[in-house]
N, C-alpha and C positions, 0 to 999 in steps of 0.2 A: 895806479891801476885798481887798487881796492876801493878808491873813491868812486870810480865809474861803476864798478860792480855793486857797490852799496846803493848808488842812485838808481840803478836798473832794478835792483831788488825792491826798493821802496816804491818805484813806479808800478811794478808788477803787483805788489801787495795792495796798492791803492786801487788799481783796476779790478782786482779780485774782490775787494771789499765793496766796490760799487755794484758789481754783478750780483753778489750775494744779497745786497740790500734791495736791488731791483727784483730779484727772485722772491724774496720774502714779501715785498709789497704786492707782487702779482699773486702769490698764493694766498696771502692773508687779506686781500681786498685793498681798496684805496680809501683814504680818508679825505673828507672835504676840506677841513681846516687843519692847519698845522697844530698838532697837539690835542685834537678832540678825541683821538683814540678809538673812535667808532668806525669800523670798517664799512665801506660803501661800495656799491656797484659802480661801474663806469657809465657815463651818459651815452646813450645812443640817440641819434637824431636823424630827421629827414627835413629837407627844405621843400616847402609847399608854396606854389605859385598863387598865393592869396594873401590878403592883409591879415594882421593878427586878430582883428575883429571877426573876420570870416572863419578863422581857424578855431577860435574859442569864443563864440558869441555869448555874451553875458557871463563869461567865465566858466561855461559848461564844457567839459571835456568831450571830445569826439567819442562815439559809442565804443569802438574797439579798445580805447584806453580806459574808458570808464568801467568796462567789464573787468579790468584788472584791480579795480578798487583801491584800497589802501596799501596794496603791495608795492606801488610805484610812486615816485615823485615826478612831476611834469613841469617843464619850463617852456614858455613861449616868448620868443624875441624876434626882432626884425633880422632878416638874413643879411649877410655882408653885402654891401653895395646897394642896399635897398631892393634886392631881388627876391621878394617874397618874405616868407616867415619861416623861422627855424622852430620846429617842434621837437623837443628833446624829452626823453624819459629815462629813468633808471630805477632799479630795484631798491627798496628801502633796506632789505637785509643784504648781507654779504653774498657775493656770487658763489655758487657751488664750486668746489675745487677737488682735486684728487680723483680717486676712482668713482666717487659719487657723481662727480661732474660728467665723467665719461658715460656712466650708466644712464644718467638723466638725458643726456644728449642723444644717445642711441635709442632710448625708448620714446623720445619726443616730449618728455616732461621737463625739459630744461627751462627755467623761468626766463633766461636770456632770449631763447627762441620765441617765447610768448611776447616779450616786449618788442622784439624786432618785427614780428608778424603784426602786432597791434599798430605799430607806427606805420608800416606799409599800408595796412588796411585803412587807417585814418587818412593818410595822404590820398588814397584813391577815392574814398568817400567825399572828401572835401573838394578835390579837383574835378572828379568825373561824376560823382553822385551815386556811384555803386562800386562794390568790390569786384574787380575783374577776375574771372577765373578762366584759365586756359585748359582746355581738355584736348591733349595731344593724341588721344586715341582715335583712330580712324573709324568711320561709320560702319565698316564691315569688319569681319574677323580676319586676323592675319596669323600666319604660322608663327608659333613661338620660336624665337632664335635666342641663343645666348646673349647676343648684343642687344636685342630688343628687350630682354628681361632686365639687363643692366640699365637701359634707358628708362624703363618703367619704374624701376626701383629708385633711381636718382630723381625722377620727376615726383614721385610720392614723397621723398625726403626733402625736396627743395622748399616746401612750404615753411619749414622751421628755420632754415638757414638763409633763405633768400631765393631769388628767382634763378632758375636754371639757365 
C-alpha cells in the first residue's frame, strides 16, 4: 500500500514541477535556443496569399513592420502546403509581464498589440493595397444606450487586440 502512495506522490510532485516550470517560462519570457539564457518574445504570424518575393520585395519590410524598427525580428517563409507566405514577427526584448503588462494593455501601449496590429496592416497592404478601416458608426446620430456605449468601447479597443 505504501508503494502505491509513494508512486502517486512522486507523480503529483512531477506534475507540480512541470507546472511551476511552465509558469516561470511564461512569466520570464521564452528563449530561442536551449541554454542561450536570453528571454525572447513569442512569434506572432499571419499567412499572406502572395509569394515571398511579393511580401518582402528586395528584402524590404512592409511599412507597418518597418515602422517598428529594430524593436522586432521578422521571418518570411513559405506557408504550409505552398499556400502563400507566412510573415512572422516578434519583439527583441522580453514581453512585459505582471502589473506593468496589464497597465500597458489597458492604456494601449503594449508592444505585443503593436506587433499584432502591424502584422494585420501589412497583410492588408500586401493583399488589398490599402489598410481597411471599418467605421461602424451610423451616418446619423443615435440615442446613447448602455449597450451601445459598450459596443463603441469594444470597437475602439479592438484595434490593439484584433478585429471585433
